[in-house]
N, C-alpha and C positions, 0 to 999 in steps of 0.2 A: 504494500500500500504506500503510495507516495504521500509524503507529508504535505500539509497545507500551510499556507501563510495567509492569515486573514480570510480563511475559507476557500482560497483558491489554490490550485496546484502550484507547488513551488517551482520556480524557474531555475535554470542552471545558476544564474547569479544568486538567487536565494540560497541554493545549496552551497555555493562558494562562501557566502557570508556566514552561514551556519557552521561550515567547516572551519572558517577562521575563528569564530567564537569558541568552538570546541577545542581547537589547537591552543588557544590562550589558556583554557582550563587545564589542558594536558601539560603545558609548560609549567604551570604553577604546581601541579601534582608532582611532576618529575623533580623540580627543585625542592619542594616541600618534603620529599622523601630522601633527601641527601644525595641526589644524583645531579650531574650537570649534563649539558648537551650542546652540540653545535648542529647547524643545519647541514643537511645533505641536499638532495634535490627536492624542489617543489614543482615548478613548471618545467616541462621537457619539450623540446622542439621535435618535430616530425622526423628530422634527419637522425637525431640522437635516438629516438625510439626505434627507428628502423635498424640502427646499429645494434641496439640491445636485443632485438628480435633475431637478427642475423647471427649474433654471437651467443645466443642461448641464455641471455640474462632476463629476457621477458618472452612471454608466449603470445603477445597480442600487440597490435598497433593501437588498440583502443584503450591505452593506459589512462587511468584517472589523473596521472601527472599532467597529461595533455589538456585535461579539463580544469586544472588548478584545484583539484579536490583530493590531492594526495601529497604526502610529505615523507621524506626519509630523514630520520634524526640519528645522529651519532651520539649515543648515550654513554656516559662515563660514571664510574663509581670509584672514589678515591684515586682519581687520575688514570684509571684503567678503562679502556674501551670495552664495552660489554655487548656481546651478541648472544649470550647464552639465554635460551628461551626461559629456563626456570628462573633465572635472576630477573628477567623482564616481564614475566607473566602477569604480575600485579599491575604493571603499567598498561599492558595490553588490555587487561580486564577493565581497568578504569576507563580507557579510551572507548571500549565497546559499550560501557554502561552509560555513556553520555548521550547516545542516540542509537536507535536500531539500525541506522544506515552506516554507522562507523564499524570498520573492520580493521583488525590488526594483522599485519603480515606474518606474525609468529603463529597465527592460527590457520594459515593457508594449508590446504591439503596438497601434498606432493611437492611443495616448494616453500620452504620456510624462509621468511624475509623479515626478521625481527626489527630492523630499523624502519619498516614501512607502516604508515598509518594512513588510512584512506576513508573516504565517504563513498558508499555505493548508492547510486540512484537508479530508479527503474527506467 
């Protein structure tokens, strides 16, 4: 079911705004739990997406990075870069609790992508 904004179906821009709001909450959660982070990718050009697909780093040209509703974060604890799913699971669970459209890459089936946070829209 697509979320509504004021009773109307949400546009891509509405989803981008909701995504931005949720990422601000995510950033506060990460910092509040003793982690730090730097940005990875947010928006991705078509040429870069094609390179990712060609080299096996993505399976689709329809990446939510291209729609500006996905972000990759480099998360650190005590100065160490963390990609371990078990250590990041609570962050992914928090992200997904913010909206039914939010999906964490650590929960992807067949391809674990712990730095990835996205919003899926119908």
